[in-house]
C-alpha positions, 0 to 999 in steps of 0.5 A, a space after each residue: 118290915 119284910 118277914 120271911 115265911 116258910 110255910 104256906 099258910 092257907 094249906 096249914 089253917 083251913 077249916 071246913 067240912 074236910 078238916 079233921 082233927 086227926 089230919 091236924 095232928 099229923 101235920 103238927 107232927 109233920 111240922 114238928 120235924 122242922 123245929 130248930 132246937 138251938 140258938 139262931 138269932 142275932 147277937 146280942 139281942 137288942 129287941 124282944 117282942 111278946 105276943 098274945 091273942 083276945 077275941 070278942 065274939 067272931 072277932 080275933 085280936 092279935 097284939 105284938 108289943 115290942 120291947 128294948 131287951 137290955 131296958 125292957 121299955 117298950 119300943 113300938 106296939 102294934 094290934 090288928 083284928 081278923 075274923 076268927 075263922 078255926 074255933 077252939 080245940 085242945 092242942 090245936 090253939 095255934 091254928 085259931 092264934 097264928 092268924 090274928 098274932 101274924 098280922 100284928 107282928 107283921 105290922 111292926 116296924 122293927 123286926 124283934 130278935 125273938 118272939 116270946 109267945 103266950 103258949 106251947 112251944 115244943 112241950 106239946 102231945 104233938 111237939 108243935 105248940 102255938 110258939 113252934 107253929 109260929 116260929 115255923 111260919 115266921 122262920 124267927 126264933 120263939 119261946 113258949 111261955 106258958 102258964 100251965 103245963 099241957 102234958 110231960 111230968 116235972 123234975 122236983 125244982 129242989 130251991 132251982 129256979 128250973 127243971 126239965 119237963 120230960 114227956 115219954 123219955 123226952 126234955 120238952 120243956 122247963 118249969 120256971 119259977 120266975 118269982 119266989 112262992 109263984 107257980 112256975 111258968 112252963 117255958 119250951 123251945 118255939 123254934 131256932 133257940 135252945 131250952 137254956 136259952 129260952 129259960 135265960 132269956 124269960 128270966 131276964 125278961 121277967 121283972 116284976 111279977 110272974 109273967 115276962 113283960 113282954 107278954 104282959 105289954 102284948 096282954 094288956 094291948 089284946 086286952 084292951 082291944 078286946 074292951 074296945 071291940 066289945 063296947 063297939 057292938 053295944 053301941 052299933 048294935 044296941 037300941 036306945 029305950 028310955 034315953 039308955 043303950 040296952 
Protein backbone atom coordinates (compact mmCIF):
# COMPACT_ATOMS: atom_id res chain seq x y z
CA UNK A 1 0.00 0.00 0.00
CA UNK A 2 1.59 3.30 -1.01
CA UNK A 3 1.84 5.92 1.71
CA UNK A 4 2.58 9.48 0.62
CA UNK A 5 5.52 11.20 2.27
CA UNK A 6 5.94 14.97 2.21
CA UNK A 7 9.24 15.20 4.08
CA UNK A 8 12.75 14.10 3.17
CA UNK A 9 13.19 11.67 6.04
CA UNK A 10 16.98 11.41 5.81
CA UNK A 11 17.19 15.12 6.56
CA UNK A 12 15.05 14.76 9.66
CA UNK A 13 16.53 11.95 11.71
CA UNK A 14 20.26 11.81 11.12
CA UNK A 15 22.21 11.51 14.35
CA UNK A 16 25.94 11.89 14.35
CA UNK A 17 28.84 14.16 15.17
CA UNK A 18 27.11 17.17 13.59
CA UNK A 19 23.84 16.66 15.46
CA UNK A 20 22.81 19.18 18.10
CA UNK A 21 19.71 19.39 20.27
CA UNK A 22 19.42 23.08 19.44
CA UNK A 23 19.28 22.38 15.69
CA UNK A 24 16.72 19.62 16.24
CA UNK A 25 14.51 21.97 18.25
CA UNK A 26 14.81 24.62 15.54
CA UNK A 27 13.74 22.00 13.00
CA UNK A 28 10.74 21.11 15.18
CA UNK A 29 9.65 24.74 15.35
CA UNK A 30 9.97 25.05 11.59
CA UNK A 31 8.04 21.86 10.89
CA UNK A 32 5.34 22.76 13.43
CA UNK A 33 4.25 25.57 11.11
CA UNK A 34 3.22 22.92 8.56
CA UNK A 35 0.79 21.19 10.94
CA UNK A 36 -2.82 21.47 9.73
CA UNK A 37 -5.31 21.90 12.56
CA UNK A 38 -8.57 21.11 10.80
CA UNK A 39 -10.35 17.91 9.82
CA UNK A 40 -8.97 16.56 6.56
CA UNK A 41 -9.69 12.85 6.61
CA UNK A 42 -12.18 10.53 4.86
CA UNK A 43 -15.71 10.70 6.24
CA UNK A 44 -17.27 8.69 7.63
CA UNK A 45 -14.24 7.17 9.32
CA UNK A 46 -14.11 3.46 8.50
CA UNK A 47 -10.89 2.33 10.12
CA UNK A 48 -8.49 3.69 12.69
CA UNK A 49 -5.00 2.52 13.62
CA UNK A 50 -2.97 2.72 16.80
CA UNK A 51 0.81 2.85 16.77
CA UNK A 52 3.41 2.25 19.48
CA UNK A 53 7.08 1.35 19.84
CA UNK A 54 9.21 -0.75 22.16
CA UNK A 55 12.96 -1.23 22.51
CA UNK A 56 15.26 -4.17 23.09
CA UNK A 57 18.80 -2.84 23.40
CA UNK A 58 19.90 -1.89 19.87
CA UNK A 59 16.59 -2.95 18.24
CA UNK A 60 13.55 -0.69 17.84
CA UNK A 61 10.19 -2.42 17.44
CA UNK A 62 7.27 -0.67 15.80
CA UNK A 63 3.68 -1.90 15.93
CA UNK A 64 0.54 -0.84 14.06
CA UNK A 65 -2.93 -2.20 14.82
CA UNK A 66 -5.79 -1.46 12.39
CA UNK A 67 -9.32 -1.54 13.84
CA UNK A 68 -12.80 -1.09 12.43
CA UNK A 69 -13.93 2.33 13.64
CA UNK A 70 -17.50 1.41 14.57
CA UNK A 71 -16.99 -1.95 16.25
CA UNK A 72 -13.31 -1.53 17.22
CA UNK A 73 -12.70 -5.10 16.08
CA UNK A 74 -9.13 -5.86 15.03
CA UNK A 75 -8.78 -5.98 11.24
CA UNK A 76 -5.04 -6.23 10.78
CA UNK A 77 -1.76 -5.80 12.62
CA UNK A 78 1.87 -5.46 11.61
CA UNK A 79 5.19 -5.15 13.41
CA UNK A 80 8.64 -4.15 12.24
CA UNK A 81 12.13 -4.28 13.71
CA UNK A 82 14.82 -1.78 12.79
CA UNK A 83 18.19 -0.88 14.21
CA UNK A 84 17.88 1.86 16.82
CA UNK A 85 19.52 4.87 15.22
CA UNK A 86 18.67 7.64 17.67
CA UNK A 87 19.13 7.83 21.47
CA UNK A 88 16.45 8.78 23.97
CA UNK A 89 16.47 12.56 24.33
CA UNK A 90 13.58 14.32 26.11
CA UNK A 91 11.42 16.41 23.72
CA UNK A 92 12.97 14.59 20.71
CA UNK A 93 11.10 11.31 21.04
CA UNK A 94 9.77 11.42 17.48
CA UNK A 95 13.28 11.22 16.02
CA UNK A 96 13.67 7.88 17.82
CA UNK A 97 10.20 6.40 17.35
CA UNK A 98 9.26 7.29 13.79
CA UNK A 99 11.61 4.81 12.02
CA UNK A 100 10.15 1.65 13.63
CA UNK A 101 6.53 2.82 13.61
CA UNK A 102 6.76 4.07 10.03
CA UNK A 103 8.10 0.66 8.97
CA UNK A 104 5.17 -1.08 10.67
CA UNK A 105 2.52 1.28 9.28
CA UNK A 106 3.78 0.84 5.72
CA UNK A 107 3.24 -2.93 6.01
CA UNK A 108 -0.51 -2.49 6.50
CA UNK A 109 -2.56 -3.71 3.54
CA UNK A 110 -5.22 -1.08 4.16
CA UNK A 111 -4.57 2.57 4.82
CA UNK A 112 -6.20 3.85 8.06
CA UNK A 113 -8.27 7.01 7.95
CA UNK A 114 -6.80 8.26 11.23
CA UNK A 115 -3.79 7.26 13.33
CA UNK A 116 -3.83 7.34 17.15
CA UNK A 117 -0.26 7.78 18.36
CA UNK A 118 1.09 6.94 21.81
CA UNK A 119 2.72 10.32 22.39
CA UNK A 120 2.30 14.07 22.13
CA UNK A 121 1.15 16.05 19.13
CA UNK A 122 1.10 19.84 19.41
CA UNK A 123 1.10 19.62 23.23
CA UNK A 124 4.87 19.86 23.11
CA UNK A 125 7.31 22.66 24.04
CA UNK A 126 8.27 22.98 20.37
CA UNK A 127 4.76 22.12 19.11
CA UNK A 128 5.96 19.05 17.23
CA UNK A 129 5.67 15.86 19.22
CA UNK A 130 5.71 12.32 17.86
CA UNK A 131 2.12 12.42 16.55
CA UNK A 132 2.58 15.68 14.64
CA UNK A 133 5.95 14.66 13.25
CA UNK A 134 4.58 11.30 12.06
CA UNK A 135 1.53 12.98 10.55
CA UNK A 136 3.72 15.30 8.50
CA UNK A 137 5.95 12.47 7.31
CA UNK A 138 2.94 10.38 6.19
CA UNK A 139 0.73 13.33 5.21
CA UNK A 140 -2.05 11.71 7.25
CA UNK A 141 -4.47 12.64 10.01
CA UNK A 142 -2.90 11.81 13.38
CA UNK A 143 -3.86 12.32 17.02
CA UNK A 144 -1.49 12.47 19.98
CA UNK A 145 -2.60 10.47 23.04
CA UNK A 146 -0.21 10.80 25.98
CA UNK A 147 -0.43 9.45 29.51
CA UNK A 148 1.32 12.47 31.04
CA UNK A 149 1.52 16.18 30.41
CA UNK A 150 4.72 17.49 28.88
CA UNK A 151 3.99 21.20 29.16
CA UNK A 152 1.19 23.68 29.69
CA UNK A 153 -1.49 24.19 32.32
CA UNK A 154 -4.84 22.41 32.58
CA UNK A 155 -8.05 24.29 33.15
CA UNK A 156 -10.26 22.79 35.90
CA UNK A 157 -12.41 19.93 34.62
CA UNK A 158 -15.31 20.65 36.99
CA UNK A 159 -17.12 17.45 36.09
CA UNK A 160 -16.57 17.79 32.34
CA UNK A 161 -15.10 15.06 30.16
CA UNK A 162 -12.30 17.31 28.95
CA UNK A 163 -10.68 20.69 29.46
CA UNK A 164 -8.13 22.68 27.43
CA UNK A 165 -4.39 22.56 28.08
CA UNK A 166 -2.84 25.97 27.48
CA UNK A 167 0.75 27.13 27.21
CA UNK A 168 1.75 30.79 26.95
CA UNK A 169 -1.80 31.74 26.03
CA UNK A 170 -2.18 29.06 23.34
CA UNK A 171 -4.48 26.04 23.50
CA UNK A 172 -2.16 23.12 22.73
CA UNK A 173 -4.29 20.14 23.73
CA UNK A 174 -6.87 18.75 26.11
CA UNK A 175 -6.95 16.79 29.35
CA UNK A 176 -9.51 14.06 28.69
CA UNK A 177 -11.17 11.79 31.26
CA UNK A 178 -11.93 8.56 29.43
CA UNK A 179 -13.04 6.66 32.55
CA UNK A 180 -14.45 7.95 35.82
CA UNK A 181 -11.98 8.03 38.70
CA UNK A 182 -9.10 7.56 36.25
CA UNK A 183 -6.30 10.04 35.58
CA UNK A 184 -6.86 12.08 32.41
CA UNK A 185 -5.13 11.43 29.12
CA UNK A 186 -3.56 14.31 27.25
CA UNK A 187 -4.93 14.54 23.74
CA UNK A 188 -3.58 16.90 21.12
CA UNK A 189 -3.68 17.58 17.42
CA UNK A 190 -1.21 15.56 15.44
CA UNK A 191 -1.95 16.65 11.90
CA UNK A 192 -5.03 17.21 9.74
CA UNK A 193 -7.52 17.10 12.61
CA UNK A 194 -9.14 19.66 14.91
CA UNK A 195 -8.78 19.41 18.68
CA UNK A 196 -12.49 18.83 19.30
CA UNK A 197 -12.60 16.06 16.72
CA UNK A 198 -9.44 14.52 18.17
CA UNK A 199 -11.10 14.38 21.61
CA UNK A 200 -14.30 12.89 20.14
CA UNK A 201 -12.35 10.18 18.30
CA UNK A 202 -10.35 9.26 21.41
CA UNK A 203 -13.51 8.99 23.51
CA UNK A 204 -15.20 6.90 20.82
CA UNK A 205 -12.21 4.52 20.71
CA UNK A 206 -12.03 4.06 24.50
CA UNK A 207 -14.45 1.34 25.53
CA UNK A 208 -12.51 -0.63 28.14
CA UNK A 209 -9.91 0.85 30.45
CA UNK A 210 -8.26 4.24 30.29
CA UNK A 211 -6.39 3.90 26.98
CA UNK A 212 -8.02 3.91 23.50
CA UNK A 213 -8.27 0.38 22.13
CA UNK A 214 -6.18 0.98 18.97
CA UNK A 215 -3.25 2.08 21.16
CA UNK A 216 -3.87 -0.76 23.62
CA UNK A 217 -3.63 -3.22 20.72
CA UNK A 218 -0.47 -1.64 19.31
CA UNK A 219 1.16 -1.58 22.74
CA UNK A 220 0.39 -5.27 23.29
CA UNK A 221 1.88 -6.12 19.89
CA UNK A 222 5.05 -4.12 20.50
CA UNK A 223 5.46 -5.64 23.97
CA UNK A 224 5.05 -9.18 22.63
CA UNK A 225 7.64 -8.57 19.89
CA UNK A 226 10.01 -7.16 22.50
CA UNK A 227 9.53 -10.30 24.60
CA UNK A 228 10.36 -12.48 21.58
CA UNK A 229 13.38 -10.32 20.80
CA UNK A 230 14.65 -10.61 24.37
CA UNK A 231 14.14 -14.39 24.40
CA UNK A 232 15.88 -14.72 21.04
CA UNK A 233 18.87 -12.74 22.25
CA UNK A 234 19.21 -14.91 25.34
CA UNK A 235 18.92 -18.07 23.25
CA UNK A 236 21.51 -17.08 20.66
CA UNK A 237 23.99 -15.36 22.97
CA UNK A 238 23.73 -17.64 25.99
CA UNK A 239 25.98 -20.61 26.73
CA UNK A 240 24.95 -24.01 28.01
CA UNK A 241 26.23 -24.79 31.52
CA UNK A 242 25.14 -28.00 33.20
CA UNK A 243 22.26 -28.32 30.77
CA UNK A 244 20.91 -24.79 31.38
CA UNK A 245 21.01 -21.65 29.32
CA UNK A 246 22.85 -18.91 31.26
